[in-house]
N, C-alpha and C positions, 0 to 999 in steps of 0.2 A: 844443654843444646835445645831442649824444648822451650825453655824460657826465652831464648834468643829468637826463636821462630815466632813465638807469641808476641814478643815486643815488636818485631818487624811488622807483623800483621796489624797490630794495634796502631803503629805509627802510620802505616799506609792508609788505614781507614780514617784516622784522625786528620790527616793532611789531604785526603782525597778531594774535598771541596775546594781547597786552595790550589792544588795542582791541576785539577780538571773542573773548572767552574761550569755550572750548568748554564745553558743559554737562557737569556731572559725571555719570558713569555710575553708575546705582543698582546696588547689590550684589544679587545673586541670593540666594535662600534658601540654596543650597549654599555660597556664599562666606561668608555670615554664620555658618553652622554650622561651616565649616572654621576661621574665626577664633576662634570660641568654644572649639572643641576645642583649638586651638593654645594659647590663653591658659590653659586648664585644665591642659594638660600641662606648660606652662612653669612653673606654680606648683609642680607636683609633688605627691606625696602620700607620707606616711610609712607604711612597712610595719611597722617595729619601733618600740617605744617606747624613747626615749633615756633612759639612767639617769643 
């Protein structure tokens, strides 16, 4: 009987994130700006003209 209770509790805890997904956290303005700057710098920019 105890094993069945333990298995049910483990099953509930294991599937908790699937059954009750957490709401996604909205990004702040600072986080959006940081991502935009990161993407801009990742693309890079040319200082010299290639011949």
